[in-house]
N, C-alpha and C positions, 0 to 999 in steps of 0.2 A: 781414456777414461777421464771425465771431468771430476771436479771436486765433489759435486753433489752425488754422483754415482759412487765415488770412493767412500764417501761418508756412510752411505747406505750399506755398502759391502763390509766396511769395517765394523759397523754395529752388528751385522749378522754374524761375522766371524767372532766377535767378542762374546756374544751370547752363546754361540756354539762351544767355544773354548771354556767359558765359565761353567757350562753344563758338564762338559767332559771332565773338568777339574773336580767338580763336586762329586760326580759319579765315581771317579777313581780314588780321590783322596779322602772323601768323607764317607761315602757309602761303601767303598771298597768293592765296587761293582762296575767296572769299566764296560762301556758299550761300543767303543771304537778301538782299533789297533793303535799301537804307538806310532806306526807309520802315518796313519791318517791324522792323528793329533799333531805330529811334527809338521806335516804338510800344511795344515790349517794355520799353525803358528808361523810358518815361513811366509804364507800369503799375507797374513796380518802385518808382519814385520816389513815386507816389501811395500805395502800400501802406506804404512805410517812413515816410511823413509821417503816415499815419493810425495806424500802430503803431510809434512811435519806439523802443520797447524792442527791436524786431526788427532795427534797423539795426546792421550789423556792419562792421568795418574792411575785410573782404575783399569787400564788396559792389561790383559794377561801378559803382554810382552814386557811389562815393567817388573816382572818377578825375578829376573835374572840378576838384578843388583846393579845399581848405578855407580857413580864415581865414589872412590874412597872418601870418607869424612875426615876432617882434621880433629874433631872432638865431638862428643855428644852434647846436645843442648839439654838444659834442664826443663822438666815439665812439672807444673803444679797440678796435683790431682784435685779436682773440684770436690770430690767425695773421697776422703782418706781411704787408702788401702790398708786396713788394719790387719794385724796378725790374729790368730785364734788362740784361745786358751787350750790347754791339753788335758786329756783324760788318758789314764794308763791301765784302767781295769774297770770291771763292772760297777764297783762301788762309786768310782768317779763319775760314770755315766748316770747312775741313779741319783747322785748328789746334784748333778747338772739338771736333771729332770725336775727334781724337787724345787730347785731355785727358780726354774722357768715357771712351774705351776704356781708357786707362791707369788711370784711377781705378777702373774696374770690373774690369780685368784680363780683358777679353774681346776677341774678334776683330772682331765686328760688333755694331752696335746699331740697333734700329728707332727711328725718330723720327716725330713727328706735326708736320706743317707747317700753320700757320694764317695767314690774312691778318691783318696788323697794322692794325687799324682805327684811324683817326685821330680819336679822341674823348676821352672822359673815363672813366678807370677807376673802377668802382664795385663795392660789395659789396651783396648782398641776403641778408637773414637770414629764414628761414622757421621757425616753431615749430608743430609739429603740422600742417604743410602750409599755414599762413597766413603771408603776407608781413607781417612785423612791423617790420622796420627796413632802411633803405637808407642807405649812407654813401659819401662820396667816399674816394679813396685817401689824401688829405692828405699827410703826410710818411712814410707807410708804416706808422707805428705808431698815429697818431691822425688820424682823418678827421672830417668833419662830417656830421651827421644830415640827410639830404635826402629822407627817406621820402615826405613829401607831394608833392614834385616828381617823384620816381620813379614814384609811383602814376599820374601823368598819362601815362606811356609805356604805350600800350595793348598792346605786345608783351610786357610784364612781367606774368606771371600773378599775381593777388592770392591765389590758393591753388592748391596742387598736391596730388596724391594721395600723400602721404607723412606718416607719423605721427612721424617723427623731427625733430630740429633739424638744419638744414642751412644752410650759408652758401655761396652761389655768387657768382662774380665774372665781370664782363664789361666791355664798353666801350659806354657810351652815346654816341650820335653823332647828327648831323643829316644826313639825306640831302641830296644836292645840290639836289633840287627844292625842299625845304623851305627850304634856305639862300637860294636865289635869290628865292623868294617873300618871305621875311622881309626881305631887304635892299631889295627893291623898295618894300615898305611903309615901311621906315625912310627911304629917300630921298624918298618922297612927303611924309612928315611932317617933312622937313628935319632928320632925325637922322643921326648918324654911322653908316654901315653897318659890319657886322662884317667883320673882315679875312679870315676863313676859317671853314669849317664847324666846326672844332674849337673855336675861340673862341666861336662862337655856341652850341654845345652846352654848353660849360662855363658861359657866362654865363646860359644858360636854367636850368640846374640849380642855380645859386646865387642865384636870385631868391627873395626872402623871401615873395613872393606866389605861391603855387602856380598860381593862375589864369593867370599870365603864362606859366609853363612849359607849361601845358596847351594853349596856343595855338601852341606852337612845333613841333609834330609831330615829336618826337624818336623815335628807335628804339634798339634795343640788340641786341648779340650776346653771349651768355654763353659763356665759354670755360674756366672752371675751377671747382673746388670748393675753397673756403678751409678750411672746417671741416665735418666730417661723421663723427661718432663711430661711427655704425652702418654706415658704408660698407664693403663687402667686395669691391669691384671691384679688379682687379689692374693695370689699364692706363689711361692717360689717354684713349686712343681709346674704351675702354669707358665712361668717364665722360661723354664727349661724346655718345655714343649714348644713355646713360641720361638725361642732361639733356634731350635732345630728347624722349624717351619721357615724361618728366614734364610736358612742355608748355613748356619753355624754348626760346627762339629761339637756335639755334646757327648759325654760318655754314656753309652747305652746301659751301663750297669747300675745307674742310680735307682733308688727305690723310695716310694712313699710308705712310711710306717705309722700305723695308727696309734702306737704307744711306745714307751721306752723298752718294753719287753721285746717287741718286734725289732727295734733298733739293735738290741743286744744279740738277737738271733742272727741278724744280718752281719754284724761285726764278726761274730764267731765263725760264720761261714766263710769269711774271706781271710782269716788267719792262715788257713791251709791253702786256699785256692789262689792266693796272690802269686805264687810261683808259676802258675799256668799262663799268666798274662805275657804279652809281648812288650810290655813297658813296665817300669818300676813304680810301685806305690809304697808309701810308708805309713798308711793308716786309713781311717775313714773319717770324713767330715759329716757332722750331724748338725742340721739346721732346722729351726722351727719353720713350719711350712707357711703359715698365714702371715702375710706381710704386715697387717695391722698389729698382730701380736709382736712381730719384730720391732715395729715402731714403739710399742708400749714398753718393751724391755730395754730398748736403747743400747748404749755402749758404756764401757768403762774407758779410761784414758787409752788403753792399749788394744782392746778387743771388744767385739759385740757380745752382749749377754745372751743372745739368741742362737749362738752357734758354738761348737766345740770340736776339737780334732782329737779323735781317739788314735793313739800311737800304738802300733803293734808291739808286742813284747820283744825286748832286745834279744838278739842272738848271742849266745855265750860260747866262747871257744877257749882252748887251752894253748898256752905258749910259755916260753921261759923268759924270766926277767933277769937280764944279764948285767944291768948296772942301774944306778940312780944318778940323774943329772940335776944340777941346781941352776935356777934362773932367778934374776932379780927384776921385779916388775916396776911399773911407774911410781908406785907409792912406797917402794922399798921392801915389799914383802918378798921373802925368799921362798920359792916354790920348788919342791922336789918333783921330778918327772921320771917315771919308769921307762927305761930303754928295753925294748922287747925284741925277741926274734920275730921277724915279719910274719904276720898271720892275717888271713882274710876274714873280715867281720862286716856283715851287712853290706856287702858289695865293694868294700875298699880294703886295701892293705894297710894294716896298722903296725906301727913300729914304736909308738910312744903313747903314754897314758899319764895324765896328771895324778899325783899322789896327794895333792892339796897341802898337807902339813905333817909335821912330825908326829902329832897325836894319832892321826889316822894310820900312819905306818906302824906305830906301836900297837894300836888297837887290833889291826889285822895281822900283826906279826909278820910283816912283809920283809923278806931278806933277799939280798943279792944272790942270784942263781936259783931262786925258788921257781917251781912250776906253778903258774897262776892261771886263774880263769878270768878272762876279760869280756867286757861287753861295751856297746856304745849306748850311753845314756840318751834316751830319746832318738836313737839311731844316728846320733851325731858325734857326741863327745866320748872318746874311749876312756874307760875306767877299769881299775882292777877290782874285781868282785871279791875274790878270796884266794887264799893260798891252798894248794893241795898238799897238806902236811905229809900224807902217806908216801909222797914221791921224793921226799928229802933224802939226799945221799950223804950228808955230813960235810959238804964243802960250801954250804950256804954261809953268808956273812951278815951279821947284824949291822944295820945301817945306823949311823949317828949323825945328826945335823951338826954342821960346823959352828964354831963360836964366832967366826969372822966372816964378813961379806965376801963371797967368791969373786965379786967384781972389783972391789976397791980395798979390801982388807980391813975395813972398819969393824968395830965390835957390833955384833948383832944383839938386839934387845927384844924382849917380849913385853909389849905394852899391856897395861891392866885390862883384864877381861878379853884379851885376844889369845888365840891359839897359835897365830903365825909369828915367826921370827921376822924381825924387820931391820933393815939398814936405815939409819937416820942421818946418814951423811948426805947433805944437799948437793954435794959435788960428785956423788957416785956416778960414774959414766953409764952404767946400765940404766939407772933411773932417768938420767938426762936423755938417753936415747929413746927409751920407752915414752917419755914425756913428749918428745918431738913427734913420735908416731901417733900418739893420741891427739896432739894439737892439730895435725893436718887431716885427721880422719873425717869421714863423711858427716857425722853428727856435730862435729866441732867446726873448724874453719873450712873443711871440705875443699882442699887444694888438690885438684886433678893433677896426676903425674907424680905426686910425692907419695909413693907407696912405701911399704916397709923396707924393701931392698934399697931404694934410692936414699931414704933417710939414713940407713946404715952406712951406705957408701959415703954420703956427705959427712957423717960423723967420723967415720974412720979416716977420712982424708983431712979431718980437722977444718972443714969448711963451715960446719955448724956445731955450736956447743949449747946455745940457748935458743929459745924460739925467736928472739929478735934477730938472730943471725940469718934466719930464713929470708928476712926482708932486706938483707944486705948482699945476697948472692948476685953475682954478675955473670954475663954471658961467657966471658973468657974462662972463668974458673970452671963453669959447668961443662964447657966443651972439652975440657981435659979428662973428664970422667969416661969410663967405659960405657958403651952402648948409649952415648948421648950425642945425637946428631944435631945439626943446625935447627931443624924444624921442631924437634922435641924440646930443645932448650928454649926456643921462642915461646912455645905453648906453655911450658912450665913457668917461665917468668911472667907471662900474661895471667896465668891462674893465680900466682902469688900476689900479683898486683890487684887482681879482682877481689881477692879475699879481704883486702883492706876495707872494703865497703860493707862487710857483713854486719848484721845487727849485733848488739851487745851480747845477747844470749849465746851466740856462737862462740864468741871470745871467752865468755865466762866458763862455758863447758870445756873449751879447749885448754884453759889454764890448769885443769886437773885438780881443782880444789876438792879435798876429801869430803865424801858424802854428797857432793853436788853433781847430780846427773843432769841429763838434757832437759827434763821437765822442770826440775828445780831452778835451773839456770834461766829458763824462760820466765818462771814466776818471779824471780828476783829482778830480772831485767824490766819486766812490766811495772813492778812496784817502785823500784829505785830510779829507773830511767837512764842514769848515767853512772859511769865508773867512779866518778868523784863522790857521788852520793853513797855508793857502796863503801868506799874507803872511809867515809866519815861516820858510817852507821855503827851503832852500839849493839851489844847482845840483845838488849830490850827491843831495839828497832827491828832486828831480824826475827825474833820469836813472835813479834806482833803481826808478821806476815802469815797469812793463811797457808798451811802446808809446810811451813819451815819450823822444824822442831828444835829442841834445845841442843841436841847433838850437832846438828848441822850449823846452828847459830854459833856455837862455840868454835867449830872448825873455821867458819868464815871470819870471825873476829881474830883468831890466831893467824890465819893466812894473811889478811890485809894489814896486820900489825908488823909483819916481817919487813925489814929494811930492804932485802933483796927484791921483794915483791913490789914495793913502792918504786924502787929504781927501775924495775922492769916495765911497770906501767908508764912511767915517764918516758922511757926509751921507745916503747911501742907507739906512744902518742907522737913523738918526734918523727917516727918513720911513717906517719900518716894512717895508722890503723884507727878505724872508727871506734869510739868509746861510748856511743849512745844507742839506746833502744830505738829501732826504726819503725816499730809498729804503732798502733793507736795508743797515745799516752794519756794516762789518767789526768795529768795536770792540764791537758788541753780540752778536757771534757767540760762543757758548761754545766753548772750545778742544776739548772732548770731543764735539762735535756729530757725529752719524752722517753728516751731509750735507756736512761741511766739505770743500771742494776737490773734491767729486765732481761729475761730469757726469751729469745725470739726464734721462731722457726720459719724458714722460707719454703714454699711449696708451689708447684705449678709453673707454667711458662711465663717468664717476665718479658715485657716488651720495652719498657722505658730504661731499665737498668740491666746489666748483666748480673748474675748471681754474686760473682766476686765483688762487683762494684757496690751492690746493695749491702752485702755483708761488711765490707770495709767501712762504708759510711756509718752504719749503725754501731759498729764496734768502736769507731772513733768518737761516738757520742755516748759511750758507756754501756752499750748493749752487749749481750753475749748470745751469739748466733749458734744454735745447735741443730743437729740433723733429725731429731725425732720429737714428737709431741708427747708430753707427759703432764702429770698434775702440776709439775713445777714450771711449765711453760706459761709465760705471761701474755704473749702476743704471737699470732700467726699471720704472716703476709702471704696471701693466696693470689697467685696469678691464674692465667687461663688453664683449664683442664686439670685443676688441683684435684687430687684423688683422696686416698685413705687418710692422709694427714689432716685434710680439711674436715672430713667426716668426724674424725676423732676429736678435733678441736671443738666442733659444734656440740658433740655429745658431752664433753667435759665443761662446756660453758666458757671456753677461752675466747678472749677478744680476737676478732678476725678483721684485718684490713685488706682492701684491694691495693693494687700497685699505685693508683692515683692518690690514695690516702697516705701511702708511704712517701710519695714525692712531695706532697704538701707539708708533711711533718718535717721532712729533711730541709725544705726551703725555709721553715721557721727557725 
């Protein structure tokens, strides 16, 4: 057989195997036997081995998993993968509906309801119909490239009949049957079983060896389009139908509801029915159907205004609280935790529950040896609901918070207007350890390989005491630690070195300044641009910044006035840690820029610039690029095949440029 004949045969086999995969894993309706499927796969593998130049990334033979990775690459989401706001009852859903109708100024709105799959949110990117990249949600802006692992999910098509670039989003999950089988094998091998299918799915997709993920029998439901410039559909329900037409697996239980009353009926019907499913769900997602309505409503900093997640009522169970344990957090707050006799709640075994503070223990009259009712708040965090007083036997003990820190023995204090007891000793080992864990976390310096257990190990071995010590670690020291091999040590040191180049906001958040979250850290970094400017700033300078209140400003002034902080900054500088904001700086923006202080929306397919490039250039000149058109939008840049955003801009009388006008403006 020559290469031309082999190429034709390979294409025929690929199409047949794609069809068989779709019938078996998406339609659940196989038309050939396992023997015939395996035989076709064997023929394909033999041809690709004989003619290696004909092997392509979209071949069904590539699902088995390639070589193990050394680490996951980071992926920037072009359209952020935001989380959803929550609703817990009918009143919350009706309040959401009122906000939507008020925002649109209409009487009724149609919604789409979908089952909220309990798995791992992922994005899939296709170029000219070929699956080229898959990523985790991550922090919403940056995820991890898990393409090789996602290829092992047979319900994900490796190619679709579409010549455009499209990014689709969905939930990868582990069916209950696969979960039970996996845990049985783990128990036979003497390994710790997974707590629930969600953890099992996430753990499988974050394996560096794709062959492990291939054995886990994962599945997926696709539920959204993240980016699709050529898309002309007008409703979310149309998109779901179109995704199915392309060969993507969508959940068949979604429904279009004409009003919030029908939404509530749908939600109530699934509170009982969810146990009949072969996979776990933890709620219902409700979305405004019309895409132009979604654009009008827009987003908050964390979530879309046009969607909400209804969370099922938490399951309540009874157990015994046999002790109360104390822990000291990063900010010195001493938190009591209930130690419970193991009990299964919402699919996982619970042995601990936070009691928050002394006032809550007194308010609920919680005592050691009490029989208590617990639940998982939002199906995630265990909490003690109440004590069953009638079951007291007389051996219960009233709990009293200590007067001294359980970690360092310093006097505990209760600051004004606070309910928590706090250790204010800056050398408290528990606080130092928690501070290190926070510093290396994903939203802070994001140092891969430095998880909680590794930090505890480094701290206990006295290799790290402050965050500057992390940048002084050497290979010889690390190799002495348990479970630290040559390769893992090299990867860890590379990750630590790479973190030195992070932009200022990452460092600011990592420092753990009281009241300064990730968003505030970015705001401060953009405004002040360098750590030196922050050190010199006054209370008045801080409160003058939009979104920085007096409480945070006072905390910042106090923090940067500390001698130890100033010494730490000097030391981190000497170790090569970047102290500057790396994004577009206000000081570099020309005063006469056409984009200064303008809110801009990009839509349609761009030819001259990539979307990221255009966004970066306009933001560097003082513009603010957003994802949706509203009355606050100043300018819309419309490429080819611009859809509903362009129509809305024209209706609102917003200035519209084509890409050539953008190019000319940037050249000026």
